N, C-alpha and C positions, 0 to 999 in steps of 0.2 A: 192546193191546186196551183198549177203553173200560171204565173202572172200573165203571160201572153194569152193563154186560153181564157182567163178571166176577162181580159180586155176585149177579146173577140165577142164573148157573151154580152158584155155591157154594150158594145157597139151594136150588136144585133138587136138587143132589147130596145135600146134608144131609138134606132132607126125604125123598128116595128111600131113603136108608139107614134113616131112622127108620121109614118105612112097612114096610120089609122085616122089621125085627126087633121092632117093637112088637106087643104083644098086641092083635089086632084087635078084641077084644070090650071092651077097656078104654077108656072115654071119658076124655080128658084135656083140660084147659084149654089153649088155644092163643092166642098173641098174633096179632092181625091183621097182615097184611103191611105196612101203613102204619106201625104202631107199631114193628114189627121193623126197618124201614128206618131210622127215626129213631134207634133204639137202636144200630144198626150204625155210624152216623156219629158217635156220641158218643165223644170221647177217653177218657171215664171207664171204658170197657169194658177198657182196657189197664192193666196194672201194669208198671212199669219193671223192668229187671234189678236195679237197685240196691235198689228197694223189696223185691222178692222175696228177694234175697240177705240183706238185713238181717233180714227176718222168719224166714228159715231159720236164720241164725246165732243169733238170740235164741230160737229154738224157739217161735215164736208158735203157740199151739194152735189159733187160728182159721184158719190157712192150710193148705190142702191143694193141693199142687202136683201136677198130673196130666199125664203124658206120653201124648199120644193117638196116637203113632206105632206102627207094627207092632212086635210083640214082639221080633223079631230086632234091630231098631235099638235098642230100649231096652236089650237085653242087651249090645250093643256099647258104648254110651255113654249115660248118662242123668245128669241133674242130681241131685246127692246130696240125699236127702230126698224125692224124687218117687216117685209110684206110677204104674203103667202101666194105663191103660184105653184100649185101641185104639179107633179111630174106629168100627169095626164092633161094638163091645161097649158103647157108651155107654148103651144102653137095656136092658141086662140088669137083672134085679131088684136085685142088689146095687149096681150103678152108680146106678140111679134113686134108691135109698134114700140114697146119698151125696149126689147132686146135689140132692136135695130138702131137705137140711138147711139150715135158715135161720140157724144160728149159725156157719156155716163159709164162708170165701171160697174158692171152687173156681177155681183158676187153671190154665188149660190151656196147654200149649205143644207145638209140633212142631219140626221143623228150622228152618223159616222162619215162614210164617204160614198157608199154605193149609189144612192139616189142622186146625189149632187154630181158624181162622175157621169152617170147616165145623162143627166141634164146638160152638162158641159159638152159631152161628146155629140149629142144631138144638135145643140145650138152651134157648136164649132163646125160640124159637118155642113150646116147651112150657112156658114161663113158669117155668123153674127159677130159684130165687133166687140172687143173689150169684155169678154165673159171670163169669169174666174171662179175658183172654188175656195171657200174658206177652209183652211187646213184643219182637219180634226172635227169640224162641225159642232153640233150641240154638245156632244160628249166632251170635247176639248174645252169648249166655253164653260160648261158646268164644272169641270175639274179645275180650270184655271181661275175663273172669275167668281162663280157662285160658292165653290168649296175650296177656295185658296188655302193651301197648307203652308204654315210657316216653315222655312228651311231649318235644318239642324244648325246648332251654334257654330259648327265647324264649316258650314257651307261658304262658298265665295261671296264676296260683297255683291256681285252682280245678281245672285239669286235673291238676296234680301231686297235689292232695288226693284227687281221684277215683282216680288211679293208685295211690296208697298204699292206698286202701280195697280196690281190686281185688286188689292183691298180698296184702293181709292175708286177703282172702276165699279166695284160691288156697291159701294156707298152711293156713287153717282147714279147708277141705274135703279137700285132697289131701295136706297135710303137706310137700309140696315142689312146686317149679315143674313142673307137668305138661308145659308147653310145651317143656321141655328134652329130653323123651323122644320116641322115634319115634312118629308119629301115623299111623294108618290110618283114612281116612274110609269110612263104610259106603255101600254102594250101595242105593238105595231099592228095595224089593221089595214085591210084593203079598202080604199075609199071610192065613193062614187064621184063622178065629175062634179066640181063645185065652182062657184064664181071665182074669178081669178085672184083679186087682190083684197087682202084684209090687213088691218093694222095689228101689230104684235101686242099680246097681253103681257102681264108681268108676273104670272104665277111661276112656280119653280118645279122642274123635273128634267129628265133626259133619257138617253138610251136608244138602242135600235139601229136602224140604217141611216 
């Protein structure tokens, strides 16, 4: 599918969700579509897995990691230290208060990129400050941290250094190599509206949007 067409679909879905759950009487500032399109194509809207991992380990108080998946997927597996604000709850009063904070980096993730991109587009359209997407989402976290694969003997030194960091992160978050345990991946389901914020569990799985 054409990338621009996909972007338009994501924007339409994101705005539709916002219209359904926003207070119709409240006037909010919105970015114009041209400015939004430019921002969407900026690489700076992404934070890497390694950047997020480092900030989680060092307990960076300016980072808020937000899982925008449905509650049942969050309960099955979530990145340690994250909170759950499902896509259909982004504009509840408590969520808006969080996203409006100018001293926090609000980093969203889903399984891959679709839901987190929708969340970013909606919040950016409403001119929320410092909103980002974690590049690759849970799938990338699972592959990089939970199931870190040792490089080939001929791989560059940098790959071994990165592998060592990922293994250290695995031990930090889970206390043991989670990939050695049986893993059951969740099936994506449509969720009903749920309370906004939950603390992340430590079970293991991944996949989906």
